[in-house]
N, C-alpha and C positions, 0 to 999 in steps of 0.2 A: 504493500500500500504506500509506503514511503516513496518508492520510485515513481508511482503514478502521481502522487501529490507533487513531487519534484518536477515532473513533466508539466503539470498544470501551472505551477509557479513560473516555470520558464516560458511556457507558451504565452502567458499574459504579462510577463515581466512584472510579477507581483512584488518581489522582494529582492533587494540587493545585498550582497555580503557586507557585513559590518553595521547593518541598520538596527535601530531599536524598534522592536516589534511588541506592541501591546496586544495580548491575546484576550479577546472577549470571552469570558467563561461564565456561563449561566449556572453550571453544575450538571446540565444535561449531557446525554451521551455524545452528541456531536461536538460540543465545545471542549469536553474533556478529552475526546480523541484528538482533536486539533492540537491541544496543548501538548499531549504526549508526542505527537508526530513532530511538532516544532522543537521540542526538547531534543529529539534525536538529530534534527537538522542543525540545531544551533551551533554545536562545536565545528561542524563542517564549514559553515558560512560565517562563523564568528558573530552570531546574532546575540543581541542583548534583549532578553525576553522580560516582559512584565505581565502581570495578570490584572485584568480589568473586570469589574463586576458591578452590575446595577441591581439594587434591591428596589423593586417596584412597589413594595408594601401592599401587594394585592392579596396575599395568602397568609397574612398574619404570621403565626409562628413558623409555618413552612418557609416563608420568604426569609425569615431571620436565619433558619437552619441552612437554607441554600447558601446564604452569604457566608456563614461560618464555615461550611464545607469548602467553599472556594478559597476562603482565607487560609484555611489549614493546608489546602492543596498547594497554594503558593509558598507557604512557609516550608512545606516538606521539601520543595525543590530549591529553596533559597532565592525565590524570585520576589521582586517588589510587588506589592499589592496596592491597587488603586480602586477603592470602593466608592460607590455613590448611592445615596438613598433619595427616593423621590415619592411623593404622594401622588401617584399616577391617577388615582380616582378623582382627586380634587382638580388636578390639571386638566383631565378630560372634560370635566364640567365647565371649567373656566374657558377652555378653548373650543367647546362644542364638538369635540372629537369622541369617537368611541375609545374604549380602553386600549384596544390593540394599537390604534393609531397613536394615541398619547404615549404609550409605552415605547413604541418605536421612535418617536420624536425625542423622548427623554434620552434614550440610549444614543441616538445620533448626536445630540447636542453634547453629551458627555464625551463621546469618543473624539469628535472633531475638536472639542475644546482642548483635549490632551495633545492632539496633533498641532494645533495652533500655538500652544504654550511651549512646544518643543520637548515635551515629556517623552513622546514616542514619534517615530517617523511614519509608521504604518499601524493600522489596527486590523488584526486578522479575525474574521468572523467565521463561525462554524456552519454556514449554510451548505447543504449537500445537494446532490443531483435530485434527490427526492423532494427537497424544498423547492427546487427549481420547477419540477414537474407539477407540483401542487399549485404553485404560483401561476404558471402559464395556463393551466386548466381553469383556475379560479377567474383569471382575467378574461379568458376566452368566453366563459359563461356570462361575464358581465358586459361583453360586447367590445372589448378593447381592440384597438388596431395594432399595427406592428410595434409601436412604441411600448404598449403594454405587454405584448407577447414576447418582447425581449427579456422579460422576467427580471431575474436577479443578476446584476452585472458582476462579473468576476472581479473587476477592478473599477473603482470610482475615481474621478479626478481629485477628490479630496484626500484620498489615501486609505480607503477601506479595501481590503483584499479578502478573497474567499478561497483558500487553498483546497477545500473539500468539495468544490462545486461540481466535480466530475466523479464523485464517490457516492454510492447509494447509502441510504440509512441502514439497511440490513448489513452491509459490509462494515459499517462503523461499529455496530453492536457486536458483530462477530469478532472484530479486531479487539474490542475491549474484553469480551468474554474469554477469548483464548488467553489473554494475559492477566485475567483476574483483576481487572481495573474497575473500580466501583464508580457509579455515577448517581445522580439524583433524578427521581421521577417527578415530573410536574403534573399534578392531577388535572390542571386546566386543559392539558393537551388531549384529555379524554372527553371533554365537555362537548356533547353533540349540539349544544345551542350555538356554538361558534361555527360559522360556515366553513372555515378552513379545516376544522376537525371532521366535519361531515365529508368533505372532499377526501381527506387523508384516510379516514377509516372506513368509509362506505363507498363513495362514488368511484374513486380511482381504483380500488381493488376490484370492484365489480366490472368496470370497463376493461381492466387488465385480464380478468378471467374470461370475459365473454367476447372481447373484441380484439385485443392486441396484447399479447404477453409481454411485449417490449414497449409498452405505452410510456413508461417513465423515460426511457431513452429517446423515444420519438418526441415527446414533449420537450425534453432538454435540447434535442436537435433543433426543434422549432425556435427555441430561445436563441440558440447560436446563430441561426439564419437571420432572425429578426434583429439581433444585435449588429450583424454585419450591414443589414439594410439601414438601420438607424445611424450607424457610423457614416455611411455615405450621405444620408439625408441631413445629418448634422452639418456637414461641410457645405452642402448645397444651400441649406437654410441660412447659414452664416452669410453666404454670398447674397442671397435674396434680402436678408435683413439689412445688410449694409446699403443696399440699393433702395429699399422701400420703407423702412421703419425710421421715423423721426422721433427721437427720444426727447421728451420734455418732461422730466420727472415731476410728479409720478405718472405722467401720461405718456401714451404712445400714439403717434399720428400715422395714418396710412392714407395713401391716395386710393379712393374707392375704385376708380376705373382701372388703375394698374393692378389692384388686387383681383378684380373680377376678370381681368384679361389673362391671368396666369392659369396654367393647367391646374385642374381641380386638386390633384394630389399635392402640388406645390403650394397652392393657396391655403389648403387646410393646415399644412405645417407652418406656414408663415403666420397664420392667425394664432396658432397655438404658441408660437414664439412671442408674438405680441402680447398675448394674455400673460404669459410667464414674466415678461418684462414689466408689465403693469402691476401684477399682484405678487410676484415672487415665486409662485409655484402653479401647478396645474391640478391640484386636488379638487375633486368634485366637478371638474370640467369634462363634459361628455360630448359625444359626437353631435348631438342635437344642438348644443350651444355653438359649436363651430359652424354648423350649417346655417344657423340663424344669422350669424355675422356675415357669412358669405352672401346670403340672400339680401341682407341690408345693403351690402356693397354693390350688388348687381342691379338694384333698382335705379330708375332714372334719377337725375340730379334732384335733390330735395332734402328733406329733413326726416329723421327717424331716431328712435331710441329703443334700446332693450337692455335688460339686466340679466347677467349671468352670475354665478356665485363669485362674489368678491370683486366684480368688475361692472362698471356702467359703460355701455357702448353708445356713442352718439354719432349719427350721420348728419353732417351739415354741409350743404352744397356738394362739393366733390371730395370731401374728406371724412375719414372715420377717426374717432378718438376713443381710446380705451384707457380707463383710469379707475382706481378704487373710488367707490361712492364717497362723497364728502358733502357736508352741509355748505350751502351757498349763502344763506342770508346773514347779513350783518347790519348793524345800525348803532351809531354812537355819536355823542355830542362833539361839536367842534368849537374851538376858540382860536383867535388869531393874535399873535403868530403861533404857528405850530406845524408839526409834521406827524402824519398819521399813516401807519402801515395799513395797506389794504389786506384784510384777512385772506389767506390762501393765495396771495399773489406776491410777485417779487418787487412790487413798486409801492411808493408812498405818495400820499397827497400832501403837498406843502402849501401852507397859507402864509401870505406876507401882506401886511397892511402898510400901504404907502400914502403919505401925505402929499397932495398935489399943490405946488406953489407956482408962482410966476416963472421961477427958474427951472422947474422940472418939466420934462417933456409931457405933453398932454397924452394920456393913454388912449383916448378915443375908444374904439372897439379892440384895439391892439391886435397884433398879428395872429395870436392864438385864440382870440375870442374868450380869454379866460379872466378878464378883469371885471369885477363886480363893483357896483356903486355901493359903498358901505352904508350910505345914508338911507338907501332903500331896503336894506336888509333888517327889517324891524323884528322879525321873529327869530327864535332859537335856531342856530345852525346845526344840521345833522349831516353825517355822511352815511349813506346806505347803498346797498346794491340795487340794481334795476329790478323792477317788478313788472310782470305782464300788466298791460293797461296804462303804464306810465306815458304821459305826454306833456310836451311843453312847447314854447315858441322860441326856437334857437335864433340867434342873431343871423341875419341874412336870409331868413325865410319869411314868406308872406303871412303864414298862419301857424297856428298851433299844430304840432305833428306828433303822431304816436312814435315813441322811440323805437318800437319794433320796426316801423317802416324805415327809419334811418338805418337800423341794423341791416335790413334786407338790401337797401340801396348800396350800402358800404360793404356788403358781403361779410358781415361779422359772424363767425361761426357760433353755433349754439353755446358751446362750452365757454366762450369768452363773454357771452352776454350775462351769464349767471352772476359773476362778481363785478360786473360793470359798475364803476363808482358814479354815484349821483349825489349832489349836494342840494339840500332843501333848506329853506328859511321859512319857519312857521308852517312846515308841511308842504310848501310850494316848491317845485323844482326850479332851481336857479342856475344850475350848472350840470353838465354831463361830460364825461370823458369824450374826447374827439369832437363832439358836436358843440362844445363850448357853452358860453353864457346864455341865459335867457334874455330875450330882447327887452323885457320889462325891467331887468335888473342889471343889465350890462353897463359898464362904465362908459361915460361920454366925456366930451370936452368940458362939460360943466361940472363934472364930478370933482369934489374936493378931497375925498378919501376913497382909495381904491383897494379892494381886496383882490390880490393876485393869487390865482390858483394854478399850481403846477403839479404835474405827476412826474415823479422821478424814480429811477431804478434804485433800489436799496443797495448800499455798499455791502 
């Protein structure tokens, strides 16, 4: 078995001689086997091993005993022990995850933290070919595409490696049994309420008996083929993303026509990349969500909106914008002089009060249309965002106009309208970004005090 594991390590370039390897040991058969195999390999490759264990606190005394078992195992071999305890049940409730997802996330954060801190160079995990087969079948039943069918990666960019990924679970238990090596049994692995356990103990054995005796190997081969496909597509989507995605954190902008013009397979993957850029991951993102975005992109020029998990998608004119949902409304009092950051934007509104004398230039309407006659501003000043139905009479226009019409004429995208700054005096609109001062409140040659309004990028 050691020679087969060595071939897997070499094939995927998992470990280099002289590295510090953290071995994730739960106490179960797979991880205990992995530790013993790496102990055999360590002198040959001059590896510095350490033992990592996460106590999820899900099984009370059994969890504590698992942790103690692994601690004693590390001590027996004189290896450093790095333990971590987490209240996974509480974290699952806080994050809205199920227990399995929350436990996986806790482990990942712990392992990657050790890599970032320089405690270890790699973390070796005990996933086997059997785990791979179960994962691929589970994802197939859920309707995954090739990204999901790629299953468990032998190596991740962050530094997680899986040396047992080409070894079956039965082989692992045989290896341990022949050497009299003990391991811990996790009772939750027998709980049929968990979908993965029903696949492991019922569905996969039945399919193996009745349809394909080599089903585990077949499913693992599917994973390898899908991984190769995904490796190709990752490079291709990198190219497409550089050409088509405009990153304006936390938002991602795409040209709708360009997206609709791509081959469907490429367009789907580019949309998934855009979603990942906008929200950080693809959890709960399904085929239907991607199709809805592509449908929105393929419509004739116009406006549209849809929500998928963790992302709001807006179509405005010829662009799509994907971003996490965020509150848009704001309202607060103003005084002059002063500078006021616009919530959720990178700019500020600056107010400056100028005294007009014979020696100072007459502001008139000024070139920006941003000067307000201080004497006419009798009500309390407020800064707020645009609201549907807002209208006023901008300088240079004949009549009062709905600001929405000004947006449309200026082709202002929907997402920019939400936080569009408006200044009111006594509840009456006296100034708007880009469209300037209200004709009834604008500074004139007769104005003695002028409130200058500027929008500036924040440093």
